[in-house]
N, C-alpha and C positions, 0 to 999 in steps of 0.2 A: 072237630072244629078247627084245630091247629092245622090239620092237613088241608082243609078247604082254604084257609087263609094263605097257606104256603103255595097251593096250586094257583090261587088268584094272583099272587105276587109274581110267580113265574110267568103266567100269562101276560101280565102287565109289562114285565120286563121284556118279553119277546116282542110284544107290540111296539114298545118304545125302541127296541133295537132295530126293528124293521123300518120304523118311521125315520130313525136317524140315518140308516143306510140309504133310504130313498131320498132324504134331504141332501145327503152328501153327493149322491149321484146327480141330482138336479143342479147343485152348485157347480159341479165339475164341468158341465156342458157350457154355460156362459163364461166360465173362467177360461176355458180353452179358447173361446172366441176372442176374449180380451187379450190373451197371450199372443194369439196369432196376429191380431191387428197391431199389437205393439211391435212385433217383429217386422211387419210390413211397413209401419211408420218409420222404424229405425232405418230400414233400407232406403226409403224415399228421402229421408233427411240427409242421408250420406251422399246423395247425388248432386248437391249444390252447397255453396257457402252462403251464409247469411248471418246477420247480427243475432247474437243470442243462441246460435246453433249448439255450442258446447254445453250450455246450461240445459237446453231442451233435450239433448242426447242423454245427459246424465239422469234427467227425470224419467225418460222413457226406459232407460236401463234399470232404474229402480223398480219401475212397474213390472218389467220382465222378470226380474229376480224374485219379486214378491209373488207373482203369478206362479212361477216355478215352485216356490216354497209351498204355496197353498195346494198346488197340484200334487206334490209329493205327500203332503199331509193327508189329503183326501184319498190318495191311493192307499196309503198305509191304513187309514181308518176303514176303508171299504174292505180291505183284506182282513183286518181284525174283526169286523162285525159279521163277516160272512162265513166264519169258521164254525160250521155246525156239524152236520152229518157227512163225514168223509167216506168215500168208498175205498175200503182197504183191500189190498191183495198181498199175498206172501212175497217178501222181498228181503234183500240183504242190507243190513245197516252198513257193512263195510263198503258196498258199492255206492251207497248214498254219500258217505263222507268222502270217499276217494274221488268221486265226481266233482264235489265242491272244492276239494284241495287242488285238483288239476285246474279248475277254473281260476283259482287265485295264486297259482304258482308264479306267474309273472310278477305280481305285486310283491310276493314274498321275496323273490330274487332282487327286486328293486330296493327293498328295505333291508336286504342282507339278513333275512330271517331264515334260519334252518328249520325246516319242517320234518319232524321225526315221527314216522308212522310205526305203530306197534299194533297191527290189526290181527286179531285172532282168526286164523283161517278156518277154524272149526266152529265159528260162531253160528248158533242156530238162526233160522229165519224168523222174522217177525211180520205181523200184519202192518202194512204201511200205505200211505198215500204219497207217492214219490214227489210230486210237485210241491206240496205243502211242506213235507219234511225237509226237502232241499232248501226251501225258502227259510226255514228255521235255522238250518245249519249254516247257510250263507250269512245270515245275520251274525251268528256267533263267531264264525271264522273271520269275517270282515272286521268286527270289533276287536278281535285279538290282534290282527295284523296292524290295525290303526293304533294300537297301544304300544307298538314296538317300532316306531319310525326310525329309531337309532340302531335297529338290529336286535336280534335275540333268538329265542327258540320257541317253537310251537310244538308241543308234544301231543300227539293224537293216539289214543289207545282205546281199543275195544276189547271186551272180555265178558265172560258169562258171570251171572250173579244168581243167588238163590231165587230171585224173582223172574229173571229173564236174561237180558243182555244190557250192557252199559257202554257208554262212550264218555271218555274224559278228554277235555280240551284244556291244556295247561300252557299258559303263555308266561313269558318272563318280562311282561310289559310294565307299565306304570302302576298298575293295581288301582284299588279304590278304597276309600275309607268306609267305616261301618255304616255311616249315614247313607251314602250312595248305594251300598249293597242292600240296605234295608228297603229302599224305595225303587230300586232299578226295574222291578217288574210291574210297577204301577203305571197305568196308561197316562201318557202325556208328560211323564217325568223324564227329563233329559238333561245331561250335563254338556251336550254337544251344541255348539253354535248352529242354530237353524235346524236342529234335529226335531223329529216329530214326537219322540218319546213313545212310539208305538212298536219299535223294532223288537225289543226284548219281551214286552208283554205279548206280542203276537207269537214270538218264538215259544214262550211258555204255553200259550194257548194251543199251539199246534202239537207240542209234546203231550200235553194233557189230553188232547183229542185222540191221540194214539194210545191212551191208557197209561201213559208214562208220567214221569216226574223229572223236574230239573232243579238242581241246587247249585250254589256258588260259594266259593271260598276265595277271599282276596286279601292282599296286604299291600299297602301303599309302598311303592318302590321295589316290590319283589315279584308281583304278578298276580294272575287270576286263574282259578280252576273252575270250569263248569263241568258238572257231571249230569249226563242224561241217562235215564234208565227206562227200559221198555219191557213190558211183559211178553213172554213167549207162550202162546197158546199150546196146550199139551199136544194137540194134533199136528203141530208144526215142528216139534222137537225131533 
């Protein structure tokens, strides 16, 4: 009886998730039209001077900003809701994180952040979906760099574990309190102005879709450590 009820709940959840994803997609289309027309209106308003122009431009800019915010939110929500069955292929965790670090090297240099790599060259391969895993790593690296705008260090380490392979991302940034760390993986929870609150929940969902797990340790004023661990199938060792 309990299994039947659980199966029914899973089915209802899947239907609701599909409905929410479809609704978000339908909202995205007219929102894009509103945003585009606000851009066009802004261009036309800039072609001449008239009374009240400055106030009108301010209101149009507010519309554009809110459209952009909603588009970002919908993009993150659609990515979050569509993470189901990923097609995995054997790959290197080192290559995935190295690619992301190269992508953000310019930002690290700008903030005077030293990126220290300790990548185990004998690391076994894992089953991964490159695009989604890189999206997860991008979110974590981006957050780490943004926490160190006055400079610092980002230590990146990969190594083997009894379960498989692991990745540590350790920054010397502002850190977070226990309350923030407790809720940081909850959808729509965000301490950033204008943040969607779906970045870290999506990152965790991606890691878990790979059969892995993610944990965090943080201390205000000292920094944050994320640890990601992935299983290594016996046939890939």
